[in-house]
C-alpha positions in Angstrom: -15.1 9.8 -0.3 -11.9 8.6 1.4 -11.2 6.6 4.5 -11.0 8.1 8.0 -7.6 8.5 9.7 -8.2 5.7 12.2 -8.9 3.2 9.4 -5.9 4.3 7.4 -3.6 4.0 10.4 -4.9 0.5 11.1 -3.7 -0.9 7.8 -0.7 -3.3 8.1 2.9 -2.1 7.5 6.1 -4.1 7.0 9.7 -3.5 6.0 10.1 -4.0 2.3 12.4 -6.7 1.2 12.7 -8.4 -2.2 12.2 -11.7 -0.5 9.0 -10.7 1.3 7.6 -9.3 -2.0 8.0 -12.7 -3.5 6.1 -14.2 -0.6 3.1 -12.1 -1.4 3.3 -13.1 -5.0 4.2 -9.5 -6.1 7.2 -8.4 -8.0 6.7 -4.7 -7.7 9.9 -2.8 -7.1 8.3 0.7 -7.1 5.4 2.5 -5.5 2.8 3.0 -8.1 1.6 6.3 -6.5 5.0 8.2 -6.7 6.8 5.8 -9.1 9.9 5.8 -6.8 11.7 2.5 -6.2 11.3 0.8 -2.8 14.5 0.6 -0.8 15.3 -2.5 1.2 13.8 -2.3 4.8 11.8 0.8 3.9 8.4 0.6 5.7 5.5 0.1 3.2 1.8 -0.3 3.8 -0.1 -3.3 2.4 -3.8 -3.2 1.5 -6.1 -5.9 2.6 -7.9 -7.8 -0.1 -5.6 -7.2 -3.0 -2.2 -7.2 -1.1 -0.8 -4.3 -3.2 1.7 -2.3 -1.2 2.9 1.3 -1.4 5.0 3.9 0.5 3.1 4.6 3.7 3.0 8.4 3.1 1.9 7.9 -0.6 -1.0 5.5 0.1 -2.1 7.4 3.2 -2.5 10.6 1.1 -4.4 8.6 -1.5 -6.7 7.0 1.0 -7.8 10.3 2.5 -9.6 11.0 -0.7 -10.3 7.5 -2.1 -11.5 4.2 -0.6 -10.0 2.0 -3.3 -6.6 0.6 -4.2 -5.0 2.9 -6.8 -3.9 -0.1 -8.8 -6.8 -2.5 -9.0 -9.6 -0.3 -7.6 -10.4 -3.0 -5.0 -12.8 -1.5 -2.4 -11.1 -1.4 0.9 -14.1 -0.9 3.2 -17.5 -2.5 2.6 
């Protein structure tokens, strides 16, 4: 089962920048859901626990039917 809309909407978002990516220790340049490159200042959603980030629309759609990160399968809600 996925997450409810309220939980999904409460996840943090930020404008993507290469510099901010490095701060999180990540070097991803593309969304692993749609495989499209992130654009500078594009709004992305970061998942708590694992800090993986995705296009907001992509991860929202994923989370409606899953409660884990699509990359590492980290459980997002206890």
